[in-house]
Structures are given as C-alpha cells and as structure tokens.
N, C-alpha and C positions, 0 to 999 in steps of 0.2 A: 730540566732537573729540579725536583722539588727538594729544597734544602732545609726548609723550616715551615712548620705549621702552627698557627695560633688561632684558637677558636674556643668553642664551648663543648664540653664533654656531654655526649648523648648516651653513651653506653660504655661500661667498663667490664673487662674480663681479666683473667689471670695472665693472658698472653697478648692481648690487643685492646685497643681503645678506639671508639668511634667519635671523631671530632667534627663538629659542624663549623664550617667556615663559610659564612655568608650564604647559607642555604645548601651548601654542598657537603655531604658527609664523607669523610676520609677514614678508612680503616687503617690504623697504624699499629704494627706489631711491636711489642715492647717486651723487655725481660720481666720476670716476676718481681725483681727488685724495683724496677721503674714503676710497674703497675701498682705495687703496694704504696708508692709515694705519691701517686696521682691524687688530685683533689676529687671531691664527690661529683656525681652527675649534676649537670647544670652550672658548674663553675668553669672559669676560664683556665686554659692550659696552653703552654707553648712547648713544643718539642722540636729539636733538630732532627732531620730525617735523612735517610739514605734510601734511594730507590733501587730495588733489585729488578732487573729486566731479563726475562727469559722468553723463549719463543711462545710459550703458552701461559705465561704468568707475569703479572706486575705486582710487586709487594713493596709497601712502605714500612721501614723500620724506624722507630723513634727512640731518641736519646735525650736525657735531661741536660747534658752538657756536650759541647763540641769535643772535649777530651774523650768522652766515651765513644762518640761517633768515630773519632780518629782511630781509637783502638779497634773498633768493630771492622773498619776498613782494612786495618793492618792485619788483624787476626785472619781475615778471609784470604789474605795473600798466601797463607800456608796451605800446602796441599792437604786435603782431607778435612779442612775446616770450612764448613758452609755457614750460611746465615743462622741455622738452628744451633749449631755448636757454638758459634760466636756469642749468640744471645744467652746461651746457657752459662758460658764462662763469665760474661759480664754480669749476669743475674746472680751468680754465686759469689763473685769477688768484688764487683764494682770496678770502676775505672782505676781508682787509686790502688785497689787490691791487685788488679792485673799488672799495673806498673811495678808494684813491689815484687810480686811473684816472679815476673820475667827478669827484672833487674837483678834479683838475687839468685836466679836460676832455680827457683823452687817449683819444679814441675809437679811435685806432689800436691801443691795448692791448686794448680790448674786441673789436675786429675780429679779433684773433688767435684767438678762440674758434671752434671748428669750427661751421660753419653760420650764422655771424653775418656779414652783409655790411656794407659801409661805410655805406650809408644807415641801416640799423637801428642800427648802432653810434653814428652821429652823433645819431640821434633819441633813443636811450637816454640818452646823456650830456647832451643839451640838456634833457630832461625831468626828469632826476634830480639834476642838478648842485646845485640849491638845497636838495635834501633830504639830500645827502651829509653835511653837517656834523652834523646832528642824529643820524644813524645812527652816525657816527664817535664822537660824544660818549657814546653808549651802550656803546661797545665794551668798556670795562673791566668793566662789570657783566654784559653779556650773553655769558657764556662758560661752557663746561663742557669738561673734558678727557676724551679717551678713556681708558679704564682702563689702568693699567700692567700689564705682562706678569705681574706676580706677584699680581694680584688673584685672589681665591679664588672659584670658582663652587660654590655650595652644591648638593648633590645634590637632584634632584626629590623632592617637589614644592616644596621651598624655592626662593625667588627667587634669582637671581644677585646676588652682592654688587655694590652700586651704587658707581660710581666717585666719588672725592672731587671736589668742585666748587671750582675756584680760577681766578682770572683768567688769561687768556693774556697773557704779558708784552707782546707787541707791541701788542695791542689796548688793553690797560690804559694803556700808556705814551702811545699816540696820543690816547686819550680824555682823559688827565690834561693832556697838553700843550695840546690844543685848549681845554680849560676854562681853563687858565692864561692863554692868549693872549686869550681872550674877556674874562676878568677884567681884563686890561691895557688893554682898550678897542678891540681889533681886532674887526672884524666876523666873524661866523661863516664867511662865504665866504672871506675872505682868510686867516683863521687856518687853516681846513681845507686850503686849497691849500698853505700854507707847511708845515704838519705833514705833509701827504701827500708833498711833495717832499723834505722832510728825512728821512722814514722810508724813502723809496725809495733814498736814498743809503746808509742804514745800518739794515737791518731789525732788527738786534739792539740798537739804541740804547735806552737808558732814558729816563725822563721828562726829567731835567735836560738830557741831551744833545740831545734833540729840541727842547726849548724854546730852547736856545742856537742850534741850527742854524736853527730857524724864525725866530727874531728877526733873525738875520743876513740871511735871505732877505727879511724884511719891512722891513729898514732902508732908508731913502731912498738911492737911488743918486746919489752926488755926482760 
C-alpha cells in the first residue's frame, strides 16, 4: 500500500500531478482544490495517498492532509459515492468544509459538488453524520502541509527534501474545541454541530474563540 509520496513535480494538471520519486514517475489524481495549491513544476511536494485497486485499473489519489484522506475513505463507504464523486466533494468543500457540512446535516453544501445530486447528498449526510465528530476530533493530528516555496530539491538520485509536518490551524482548533466541549459534558454530536457552526462563521478562529462561540450556540435559549 502506497500511503505517502514525496518527490519533485514533473507535470501539473487540473486533476492530477506527475511526481518524480528517485527516477520513478507517479501519476497522482487530486482534487481541483489540491491541484491549485500545489507548488510549481520542479519543486518538492509531499502528498498522502490512497490506492484504488480494480481488476483493470490502479489509481493513486493524493491529499495534502491525512484528515482529507480520512474523509475520502469515509465518503467512499457510502453507496453511490465513488472516487470521482469523493474528489469532487473534497475539491468543492475541502476537508474542514466537509466536516462542517456533515456535522450540521447541511446536505445542500454537499450537493454543490459537481455530479452530486440531492438524493446522494442527503444519503451521504444521513449515513456519516454520526461519524463526523470522531473524524473532526482527529483533525489536529492528521495533518501535513505542502512544502513551502523555498524548499530545496536535492539533485537526483537524492530524494527531494521532505516538508515539515505541523498541524493545520483550522483543523487543530476545531479538534481542540470539540475535545473541550466533550470534556464539559456535551455529547459528541451536539459538540460537533456547535463547533462546525462556529467555525463556519470564522474560519480563522483559534481554539478559545471557537469554544466561546460554540458555548453560546449550545446555551439554552431563554
């Protein structure tokens, strides 16, 4: 199983990238969102990957974070959601956007992805809503950044310099806020919904701000 690829970009397209790893070129399919964030040709890149195996086909799908890869695998457990639909959803919403949409039961946001109809969007939200909190809780740990533009690519046959791994702020803040609310006695489901709604209002909010905003949403309406 190929779980991660780090190397030098040889070619970029809207839905895939060709990565050279010590002389071997790997075609990795990515969402349009991921493709747009990739560095230029000739620079280093690292992506987490998921290998799709069929009788007549082997395809690698790439993700900038393990959180996004986890959502990809989870999305594909829903009947009618294949790799193409999953990548369209992630390309439209991103990992954090998928977390928010499913935690809030917002199938309309999921339906905005190309090729995803209302029935499929509703089924996806219904089947995954209870699983969203556990994935959100992992968000702070399951992350890796794309390499910065000043990363150095070593000449062949040396491998490309690997990017530093550090938590993505939005994912980490959501995970920490969710954990804090659960520790306060709220259920995973209601805590996840409140955190998702709070982060939708301010995607750059840190953990304390998310907790405060979520607590206001959870407060009894008098």
